[in-house]
C-alpha positions, 0 to 999 in steps of 0.5 A: 354168853361164852367167855372168850379168852383175851390175848395175854399180850400184843403178840397173842393178839397178832396171832388172831389176824383176819384179812379184810378188803378195805377199799380195794386194799387187803389189811390184817385186823387183829381180834376181828372174829372175837370183836364180831362175836362180842358185838353180836351178843350186845343185840344192838338195835340199829346198823349205825350202833353196830358199826360204831361199836365194831369200829370202837373195838377194832381201834383197841387192837388196830390202827385205823387211819382217820382218812380211811375210817369210813372204808374201814367201817364199811368193810368191818360191817360187811365181815360182821354181816357175813359172820352173823348172816351166813 
């Protein structure tokens, strides 16, 4: 397992923004690449387990509106699949 450097502060986390299409709206998500790498290393057994862990970690660094959470879950999982299965 490769030890990733965690951001020292919110400003550093903001430098690690990835643009994601969430229900037709482009949003910036901080730390997404690091989150995907970390979740991949967990070797979770099911799609739902992966999505739940992704969204849990994304919420640490980003605001996810409750009314749009399902769209965020789908969008984040698409990015996960793109990175894991190129």
